[in-house]
N, C-alpha and C positions, 0 to 999 in steps of 0.2 A: 401279273401275277399278284396273288392276296394273301396274307397270312394273317393270323392271329399270335400275338405274342404275349408272354406274362411276365411283369417286371414291376417291382416294387408293391406287389400285393394286388396290382390291377390287371386287367387284360386290355389290349390295344389291337384293333383291326387296322392294319398298315398295307400299303401297295408301293413300289418303287417311286422315291420323288418325295414323299410324304414329310412332313416336317411335324414334329409334336414335341409336347413338354413331358417330362417323366421324373420320376424321383431322382435326386441326385445321384450321379454315377461320374467316376474318373476317368481321364485317358482321352486320347485323340479320336480311337475308333473304337465302337463297342461292338461286340459279337452276342447276339441273343440266340441261345440254345433252346432255351424254352418256348418251344414253338407247339403251339396247340393244334393249328389247323392249316392247312395249305389247299390253295384254290388255283388253277391256272387258266380256268375259263372252260376246259373240257372235263377235267375230273377234279374232285374233291377228295383230299385226304384228312382225316379225322383222327387225331393221335387219342392214345389210350394210356394215358393221360398225355403224353407228348408224342410228337411226329419224330422217328428216330432218323439221324441223318440230317436233320432240316435245320439252318441256321439261318439267322437275318443280320445283316451287317447294316451299321449304322455310324454318321459322322458325327462328332459333336460340333454343335455351330456356337453354343453360348452357355454359361453358366449364369444363374441371376437368382434371386429371391421374388415370391408373388406378392402381391398386395398383403396390406396387413390386415389381419383379422383380429376384431376386438371382441373379447370375453369379459362381460360384466354379469356379476352374481349379486343379488339383492335379496335381504330379507326384511321385510315391514316390521317395524316395532323393534326390532333386536340389534340395531345398530351395526348391522353388517354390511359391508361393501367390498367388493373385490373386483378390480379392474386390472386383466391383462392384455397384452398384445402378443401376436406371433406372425413371423413371415416365413412361410416353407419355402427351402430353397429347392431349385428344380432344375433340370438339364435340358435344353432345347437340342434335338436332334434330328438329322436328316437320314431317311431310309435310303442306303445306297443300292443293295444287292439282296435278294431273297434266293435262296439255294433250297432244294429241296429233293 
């Protein structure tokens, strides 16, 4: 079974057993109710905008932070330099079950 879920302002195509990194969430198990599409191989259900009664259950594997992104701004002849860094927190999850 295949589903498209929406979380953290992004959309992910998932199936059972998939592992992916999403925006930071708390808890041991997460239930996604924002399901946009369901496909079981025979029938495809597209939500308008969401599929009613569908949910995807996931288990949290770990919390972490991604690699550092360096932001550097520079204006020539103006003595302006700005250097910043950012590490985005994430949650790695494994899809357990897709209900539709």
